[in-house]
N, C-alpha and C positions, 0 to 999 in steps of 0.2 A: 504493500500500500504506500509505503514511503517512497519507493522508486517511482510508482505511478504519479504521485504528487510532484516529485522532482521533475519528471518528464513534462507534466503540465505547466510547471513554473518555467521550464526552459522554453516552451513554445509560446508563453504569454506575450513576450515582446514581439515575436513573429506575428501573432494574431493582431497586435496593435498596428504593426506595419501594414498588414492586409487591410485593416479598417481605414487607416490613413490613405492608402493608395487606391483601394477599390470601392469600399462601401461607405466611407465617411467616418471620421474619427470622433464626431460629436455624439455624446450620449446624454441628452437632456432627460429630465424626469417630469412626472406629472402630465398635465394636459398637453404640453408641447411634444412630449414623447409620443403620445397618442396621435397627434396631428401628423407627425412624420410616418408613423407606422401605418395609419389608415390611408394616407396619401399614397404610400408605396403599394398598399393592398389594392387601392382603386386603380392605380396604374396597371398592375398585373391583370386585373379583371377587364379593364378596357382593352388591353392587348390580346386577351383571349377572345373577347367579344368581337373585335374588329374583323378578323378573318373567318369567323364562324358563319354557318348558314342561317343562324337565328335572326339577325337583323333583316334579312330578305324575307324569311318566312313570316316574321311578325310585322314587317313593314315599319320597323321602328329602330332608331339608332344606326341608320345606314350612313357611313362616312366614305367620302371619296379619298383618293390617295393623298391629296394635298391637305385636306382637313385632318386626316390621321397623323400626318407628319407634324402638323401644328400642335395637336394635342400631345403627341409623344414628346416633343421638345418642351412644351409647357410643364409637363410632369418632371422631366429630367432637370430643367433649370431651376424649378422651385425646390426640388430635393437637394440640388447641389448647394444652394445657399443655406438650406436647413441643416444638412448633414455634415458639411465641410466648413470648419471655422476659417476665418480670414487669415489668421497667422497661428503659429504654435502657441503664442501667448493669449490668444483669444479664449473666452470662456467656452468650456465644453459641456458644462452641466445645465446651461440655459442659453437661449438665443437672444443676443442683444438687439436693441431697437433698430440699429442701422441695418442688420441682416434682414429683419422683417421688411424694411422699406425696400431694400435691394431685391428681395425675393418677389415682392408684389410688383415692383417696377418691371422686373425681367419677365415675369409671367404675364403681366398686362401687355407688354410689348409683343409677346408671342401671340396671345389670344386676340389682340387687335386684328390680326390677319384673319382669324376665324370669324369674328363678329362682323367685320366689314369686307368679307370675302367677295360678295357680289359687286360692291362698289369698286373695289380694287381691280377686279377683272374687267371692268368697263373703262378703266383709264390706264392701260399698260404704258409704261414709259413716260407718263405725265403725272408724277406724284404731287400731291398737295403739300403745303408746309407741314400740316399735321402728320402726314405719312412720313416725311423725312425726319421730323423730330422723333417720332416713335421708332423709326429705323435706327437712328443714332443711339437712342437709349438702349434699344435691343442689342446692338452690336457691342456697346460698352459693357453691358451687364453680361453678355455671353462670354466676352473675353475674361471678365472677372470670375465667372463661374468656371471657366476652363482652367484658370490659374489655380483656383481652389481645389478642384477635383483632380487635376492632372499635373499640377506644378507649373512653373513659368515657361518651360520650353515651347509647348504648343501655342500658348498665348503670344509668345515673342515671335514665333514663326508666322502666325496669322497676322500679327500687327505689322511685321516687315512687309508682307505681301500687300496689305492695305496701304501702307506708306508708298509702296512702289506704284500702286494704282493712281493715287492722287498727285504724286510728285514725279510722274513719268518724264516730263520735259527737262527736269533738273538732274536726271540720272546720267551716268557715263554714256557716251555715244553708243557703245556696243549694246546696251540694254535700254536705251531711251525710247519713249513713246509719247504720244500726244497728251496723255493724262486724261483724267475724268473729273467732272464736277462732283460736288457733294451730292447733288440731286441724282445724277446718273449713277454714281457709285453706290449710294445707299439703296437706291431703287433696285439695282442689280443684285446686291448682296442680300437684301432683306425682303423685298417685295416680289421677287420672282423666284422661279425654281432653278435658277442658274447658280445660286450661291449657297447660303446657309440651308435653305430648304430644297437642296438638290438631291442627286442620286444617293450620296452616302447616307444622309438622314433617312431617305426612303428605305434603304436596305436595313438600317437599324430598326425602323418601324415595322416593316413587313416580315422580316426574317430573323434578324439577330436576337431580338427580344425573346421570341418564342423558344429559340434554341437555348439561350441562357436560362430561361425559366425551366425548360425541360431538364437541363443539367442540375439546377437548384432543387427541383422536386426529386430527382433521382438521389441526390445527396441526402436530402431530408428523409427519404424513405429508407436509407441505410445502404444504398448501392455502393457508395464510396468505400465504406468499411468492408463490404462484401468483396469487392475487387482486391483490396489490400490483403485480406485474409486468404483469398484464393491464391494470389501471387506467392505469398509466404508458404502456403501449404505445398505448392508445386515446386518451388525453387529454393526455399530457405535452407535445404540440406546440402546444397552444392557448395563448391569453393566460393567464398565471398557471397554466399547465398542471400543474405539480407540486402546486399547491394543489387544483386540481380533481381530480387523481388521488388526493390525500389524502382528499377527501370520499368519492369512490367506493369506494376500497379500505377506508376505515373503515366504510362502510355494509356492504360484503361481509363483512368480518371481524366486524363488530358483530352480524351475524345469528347467528354461532356463538359469540360471546363473551358472558360474563355480567358483564364488568367494564369500566367506562370507563377505569380506570387502565391495565389490561393492554392495552386496545385502543390507548391513546395510545402506549405503549412499543413495541408490535408494529409499528404502521404509522408512528409518528412517527420512529423511527430512520431510516427511508428518506426520509420526506417532508419533515421539518422542515429538514434541511440543504439540500435542493434548493429549497425555497420561499425560503430566505434567498439562495440562489445567483441566483434570477431577480429578486430585488428586494424581497421581503417583509422587514419588520423582524423581529427576534427575537420580539417580543411578538405581532405579527400572525401569524407563522408558527406559533407555539405555539397561538395562539387558534383558528386554523382547524382545527388537529388536535384541540384540545379539543372544539370545537363538533361536529366530525365524529364523534368517538368517543363523546361523551355521547349523541348522536342515534342511535348504533348500538344503544343499549339500547331505543330506541323501535321498532326495526324487527322485525316478526315474522320467524321464529316464536318466538324465545327471549325477547326483550324483558327482558333482565336478570333472568330467572327469574320476574318478576312476572306474566307471562301465565298461568302455571299457577295462581298464587294467585288471580288474577281469576276463573278458571274455578271454583275451589272456593267463593269468597266470593259470587259472583253466580249460580252455577248455570247459567251460559251455556256451551254447548258450545265446546270449544277452537277449532274451525274458525270459529265465529261471532266469537270474540274476535279472531282473526287478521284476519277480514274487516273488522271495525269499525276495527281499528288500522292497516290497510294504507294507506289514502289519506292520513291526516294525516302518517304517517311519510314517504311518498314525496314529498309536496309540500314537506315541511320540508327534505328533502335537495335537491330541485330548487332551492329558494330559496337554500340554502347555496352550491350551485354558482354560482348567479347572483350572490350577494354577492361570491364570489371573483372572478368576471368583472368586477364593478364596481370592486373594489379594483385589479385589474390595469389596467383602463381609466384609472382616476384617476392611477395611477403610470406609465402608458405602458409596462407590462411586456410582454415577449414570452415565448413558451414555449421549451422546450428544442428544439434543432435535431433534426429527424428525418433520420437517415442513411438509413434504409430507407424510401424514398418509395414511396407507392402512387399509381398512375395511376387514371384514372376506371374502367378495366376492373377493376383490383384491388379498388377500393372497392366496385364493384357486386357482384363475386363474393363479397367478404366479407359484405356486407349480405344477399345472397341465401342464403349459408350459414347465417347466424344465423336468418333466417326459416324455412329448411328445418328446422333443429334445433328451433326453438321449435314449429313446426307439427307436427313428429313427436311432441314431448312432449305438446303440448296437444290436438291433434285426432286424431292417428293412434293413439297408445298407448291412450287410454281405450277406444275401441271394439274395438281389437285384444285388449286384456286381457279385455274383456267377452266377446268371442267365445271366448277361451281358457277362461274360467269355464264357459261353456255346454258347451264340448266336453270339458274335462278333469274337471269336477266337483270331487270331493275332492282330486284330484291337481293342482289348479291351482297350489298353493304350490310344488310340485316343478318344474312346467313353467316357471313364472315365475322361480323361483330359478335354474334352469339357464340360462334365456335371459338373465337379468341377469348371471350370471357369464360367459357367452359374450360378451355385449356389452362387459363390462369387459375381458376378455382382448383383444378386437378393438381397443378404444381404447388399451390399453397398447401393442399392436403398432403402431398408428397413431402414437402418441406417440414410439415408439422411433426413428422416422425423423428426428426433430429433435433438436437439441442440448439437453442438460439445462439447466434454468434456473439462472442465477447466483444464489447464495445470500448474496452479500456485502451489506453494509448500504449500499453506495454505488452509485448509478446514474450512470455517466458519460455514457452515451448511451441514447437511447430504444430499448427492445427492439423488434424487428420484430413487427408485430401477428400475422400468420399463425402463424409457428412458436410464438410465446409462448402464443397461445390454444390451439393444437392439442396442445401438450405436456402439458397438464393437464386435458383434457376429462373424463377418468375421475374426477376429483375431484367432478364434478357428480352422479355416479350415486348416492352415498349421500344427497345432499341431495334428489335426485329421489325416491328410495325413501321418505325421511322424509315429504316433502310428499304423495306418493301414498298412503301409509298413513293420513295425517291427513285428507286431503281426499276421497279416492275410497273407500278401504276403510272410512273412518270408525272406525278403531281408536282406542283411548284414547291420549292423548299419551304415557303411560308405555310402552305396548306398541309404539307407533310408534317411539319413541326407542330401544327395545330392539332392534328389527329393524335400524334404521339403524346403531346402534352395533355390532351383530354384523357387519354387512357392512363397516363401517369398520374393524373389527379385522382382517377378512380382507384388506382393501386394504393396511393397514399392513404385514402380514406378507408379502404376495405381490408388492407392486409392485416392490420392488428385484430379487428373483431373476427375475421375468418380464422386466423391462426389460433385465437383463443377458443373458438368453437371446435376446431378439429383437435385441439389438445385437451378438450374436455373441461375448460375453465368456464366459470360462470360470470366473469366480469365483462360481458359483451358491451354493455352500455358505456362503461368507463373506457374501454378500448376504442369504441366508436368516437367518443368525445376526444380522445387523444389523437385519433386519426384526423379528425376535423381540425384540431389544433396544429398537427403536422402540416396539413394543407395550408393553413393560414400562414405559418412560419415559412413554408416553402415559397409561397407567393410573395411575401414581404422580402425574403432573401433574394429572390430572382430580380425584383425591382431595384433593390439597393445595389445589386451587382451591375445593373445596367446604367446607373447614374453617369459614371465616367464615360462609358461607350456612347450614350446618347449625346452628351455634351461634346465629346471628341469628334463624332461624325458631323455635328453641326459646325464646329469651329474649323474642321478640315475643309468644309464646304467653302470657306472664305478663300482658301488656296485655289480650289477648283474654279471659283468664281473669278478670281484674278486672272487665271489663265485664259478663260473664255472672253473676258472683258478687254484684256490688253494684248493678247496674242503673244505672251511671253514664251509659250511653248516653242514657237518657230525660232525665236531669239535663242532659246536654250540649245536648240539643235545646232545652230551655227556656232554658238559659243563653245559647246562641248566638242564639236568636230574640230574646232580650231585648237583647243588645248590638248586634245588626244591625238591630233595629227591624223585623224581618220582611223586609228587603230581600235578595233573592236575590243581587244583584250584590255588596253588602257582605259577604254570607256567603261568596261565592266568593273574594273578595279575601282575606278572613280565612283561609280554608282554604289558599289558595295561599301565603300568608306562613308559616303553620304548617308546611306541607310543605317549603318552602325552608329554614326554620330547622332543623327536625328532620333534613332531608336532608343538611345540612352535616356532621353527625356520624354519621348512621346509613347503613348500606348500603341499596341500593334496596329489597330485599325487606322489611327491617325497617321502613323508613319507610313503605312502602306499607301494611303490616299495621296499624301504629299509627294512621296518619291515616285510612285507609279505614274501620277499625273504629269510630273516633270520629265522623268527619265525613260519610262517605257516607250513612248513614241520615238524618242531620240535613238534608242538602241535599235529598234525595228527599222527606222528610216536609214540610219547609217549602215546597218548591216546589209540592207537591201542594196544600198548604193555601192557597197564593196562586193556584192555578189553572194553574200551569206543570207540565206532565208532563215530568220529567227522567228519561230512561232510566237504569237503574242502571249500565249499561256506560259511559255518558258520564261519570258521577260518578267511577267508579273510574279511568277513564283520565285524568280531570282531576287527581286526586290523584297518580297515577303520573307524569304529565308533570312536575309541579313537583318531585317528589322527585328525578327524574333531573337537572333543571336545577341542583340544589344541588351537583352534582359540579364545576361550574366557577364557583361563586359564592364570591367572597372573603368572609371571610378564610380559610376552610378549603379548599375546592376542591382536593381531592387530585389530580384529573386535571390541573388547571392547574400544580400543582407538578411533576408528572411531565413535562409538556411543557416547562416552563421549564428543567428539568434538562438536557434535550436541546438546547434552543435557546439556552441561556445567557442568557435574558432574565429580566426581573423577574417573579416568579410572581404577584404581586398585579395588576400591569398586564396580564399574560397572562390572568388570570381575568376581569378587568373587560372586556377586549376580547372574550374568548370569550362572556361574558354578553351583550354588545352584539350579537354575531352571533346569539345564541340568543333574542333578543327575538321573532324571527319564530316560534319554537317556543312562546314563552310566551303569544302571543295565540291560538294554535290552540285550547287547551282552553276558553277563554271563548267562542270561536266555535261549537265543536261542542256546547256545552251548550244554546245557543239555536237552532242550526241543525244538527239531527241528521243531515241529509243528508250532511254531511261524514264521518260514520261509516257511510255507506251504509245508513242506516235510513230507510225510507219511500221507497226508490227504486222507481219504478213501471214501469220498462222500460229497454231499452238506450239509447234516445235521452236519457231523463232522466239516466241515469248519465253519458253523454258530456258533457252540459251541466254537470253537477255537477263532474266532473273538470276540464274546461277552465276553468270560472269559478274554481274553487278555486286552480288553478295560477296563473291570471292575477292573482287577488287577492293571493296570496302574493308573487308577483314585484313587483307594484306596491308592496306594503308594504315589501319589501326595498329597493326603490329609494328610497322615502320615508325610511326609517330610515338609509340610507347617505348621503342628501343628494346623490344622483347618479343620473341616468337615462341619457340620451345625453350630457349635459353636466352641470355642477354645477347643482343645483336652485335656483330662486328660492324664497323662503319660501312664496309662494302655491302654487307647484307642489308643494311637499312636502305642504302641507295638502290640495291637490286629490288627490294620490296616496293619502293616508290615507283620504280620503272615498271614493275609488273602491274601494279595497281593502275597506273596511267594507261598502259596498253590494254588492259581489260576494260577500262572505262571508255577509251577512245582508240579502238583498233584502226579506225579510218585515218588517224593522223599519220601513222607510219605507211599505210598503204598508199595514201595520197602522195607521199614523197617518192614512192617507187613508180606508180602509174597514176596520172591525174584522173580524178573521178569523172570529169566531163571533157568533152571535146567541143570547142566553140565553132559553130557553123553560122553562116550569114543569115540574116533575118528573112531574106527572100526565099529560103528553103523551108520556111515554117509549114507551108501547106503539105509538102511531101513528107516532112518529118512527123506532122500531126497524124497522118493516116497510118504511119508505121508503128505508132505507140500502142502497146498492149491494151487489152480491154480494161476500162476504168483507170487508165494510166494518167500520168501528169507530165507536163513539159515545162521546163524553166526557160523564160525568155528575158532578155535585157531590153528595157524600153527607155526612150529619151523623148523629151518634149516639154512644151510649156503647159502648165495646168491653168485652171480657170482664173487663178489669182495672178497669173503672169509670171510665176516662178519656174525656173528650169528644174525639171525632174529627171533623175537618172537612177534607175534601180532595177533589181531583178525581181520577178514575180513567178509563182508557180501556177500554171493554168491547169485545172482539172478538165480532162477531155471526154469523160464519160465512156459509154459503151462503144464497141467497135463499130465504125461507120466510115463514110467517106469524109475527106478532110473538111469540107465546108460545114457538114453537120456537126463534126466534133468541135470546130472552132465556134460554131453557133452555140453549142452546149456551154462553152466557156464564156460566151457573151460578146464575141467580137466578129467583125467582118473586115476583111483586108482589101487593099488595092495596091497594086504594084505601080510605082510612079518614079520615073528616072532611076530605075535600078534599086529602088528602096521599097521596103514593106511598110506601108502606112496603115494605121488603124482607121478604117473608114466609118465604122459605127460601133457603138458600145451599147449593149442591151441594158435597159434599166433594171437595177437590182440583181444583175448577173454576177457570177464570181469575178469576172474581169473588172466590173465597176467597183466592187467591194475591195479589190486589190489595188485600186488607184489607177487603172488604165483609163485613158481619156481619148477623145477624138483627136485625130491628126498626130498622135504619138508615133514615133518611128520605132519599129522593132529592129534594133541594131544587131541582135545576135540571138542564137538559140543554143542552149546547152544540151548536148546529147550525151547520155551515159556511155562511157567507154567500156569496151569488152575486156574485163579484167577479172581476176580471181576475187571471190568475196572477201571483204575486209576481215571477216572472222578468221581467215588463215593466220593472221598475226597473233591469234591466241596461242598457237602451237609453240613458238619460241618463248612466250611468256610462261606457259605452263611448264615447259622444260626447265626454265630458270627457277621457277617456284619449287619444282621437285628437287632440284640441286640444293637450294637453300634448306629445304626440309630435311633432306638426307644428312647434310653437314651438321645442322643443329641437333637433330636427334642423335647423331653419333657423339657429339660433345656431351649431350645430356646423359647418354648411356655410360660414358667414361667417368662421370662424376661418382664419387663414393656416396653412400647414403647420408653421410654427415655433411656433405658439401652443400653450401647454400645454392639454391636454384639459380640465382643471378650470377653465379661465378662465370 
């Protein structure tokens, strides 16, 4: 009991950091506390009501998208002033008068748009004096709310962009513009959907809130504790077992959490003391938890709320974003587990003793059960539900809903046979695998429902999250009374009341977790509004091209550094919005100009990854400070060590920019996918071994170099093959017709185009045209959206079909097709895997030989 109390005391300062950074550090008492609580509760109820079918069924409370964004920000900005004190010295037990004034001014400025919605829509671009005054008050209070909830960095960034808008003529020539008046600027930022009330706030309103609420309800129901116990039950007995369990549990909780800091505190309270117990230093224990928790935001489906922003900014369907992000996230986690294993090997650590031992029979039964469960979910449920659709028709939703509830009740009855999970923060012995897994299987049903709605039904992310959240609310209310009933207890009424209280707490927690995100997406809209108002995006393209000399690699390094620097003070969502708005179009444009086709999703994930890594980058690294508060280690050293562990994550974005197969783009079949997955995992593990300086034994210098070379080759086999045989042969544009006809079925062709666009700017870039099924050349080019004419020995674009692939790629009338790139006849790039594997085998043989020659008493690092 004393140890448990000590663990709770160690995490107290970390909890306070989470409150200050995520949910608000103010804890008033009395009626003021109730105002905050019930405002948060009302916000969650509104967000569940807004996407539900009830408003349309009852013809009451129907809100359009703009109205919903206004109400969303009104709640967020009011709670920001209520929950976050102005300074560290401001009172935390009550709310001073000036905060009430600011809160009502801010909320009134937002709700002004709701009340006078019709009038404002009738005078676009012609604001009255009152409109401008309200907009100014709104912008000032928004910046102050941003400073309180997120610290000064985002407020400063937004302010700098506003200054740039109004003082454009006085800027250096390279970034100067004509500037904007107060009327025009405030109207653009506050009264239109181009600024504060733009895409980012819309994503926060329609998608992010429900996913965050879904995660909060899962946590309130006990799913977080369940995931942690399962991870320990399965991995705690291995070398460095608690650290491996920390990685797995952080991955599981990270999928439903939008905050690295909250993830550290949730899982770190359990894992960090146990990591220290088996031999990890305070700094390394904290660093493992930090690296695990920051990577949790890379894991689909939530991805720190940025996944939904990527959907809006790229126009790529949500399911495609998940698919592209899946492999890098998984191999990153596999590598982190391996790094933990290497640390344990170097230090000669052992895992925690397993009291409940499994024999071969038990292990086989457990593995078979997992395969049966997965098989049921993956192979049996889809055709079964498809049959139900054919049979039930419009009644399908009721049939499936009834079946889901019946399955839930059956799993509760099944779980009732086993003891309840321990909820203490101390794990003295490893939990038994079987009972631990079985007692919480019903927690998987809401997640399965969410994934099903997203992937099979192809519902929108917001609607999918709505149905999953509604089911999760049902679980929170009913799990306790049902469990009491099946265990033969008589306290059904008390358990029902507790279930309702859990629901209330979950709804309040979800809203408080959203304060920072709601304010951040609104403030980041100022940056986006500046770009659309001033055209600074085009200026950035020219400026970055100048300082990078047109080098894609220098530009990527420059972007990574900007993302890291901004990410040290900005939350994930705001950092992503700022950097992707400025840098993503630049990378795509300059890449195309130099002949490199960089998919938009690759650029956006690149920016996102480096924004996430800022959470453990000193000197700010709030996740490192939270982990150090629990481990009692040095926060700077914890952050540095965490960043060292995260180097494996830092190289991934550079790899998938140049090898898009890592994002599962261009995969031609199951065998190709298997090869990509296996080689990517092998590459990441060898890179981890190189950076840790240890494989089977301590590396020699040449072995570290060899492992780095192997990792690079497995990640980018095309680099070496391109040096031997160029991947493309350049042919004149006049041969496009003949070449298009020869392209295989559903093939693509890369063309180099030049010409003046509608703004009068010279364009020179490469684009990939999809040519569709096999047909004659004219039909295939028409499928891509272009018609050609040959004029003076040149291939000229005579017509571009509206909304065609060609138009979307930026092809315009009268552009000249100066060249066509045709794939050369060469060996597949995967041939380069052979020398890499041979070199890897050589390193393994030599290291295993050295290890075998060591005496039992020799240290493993010798």
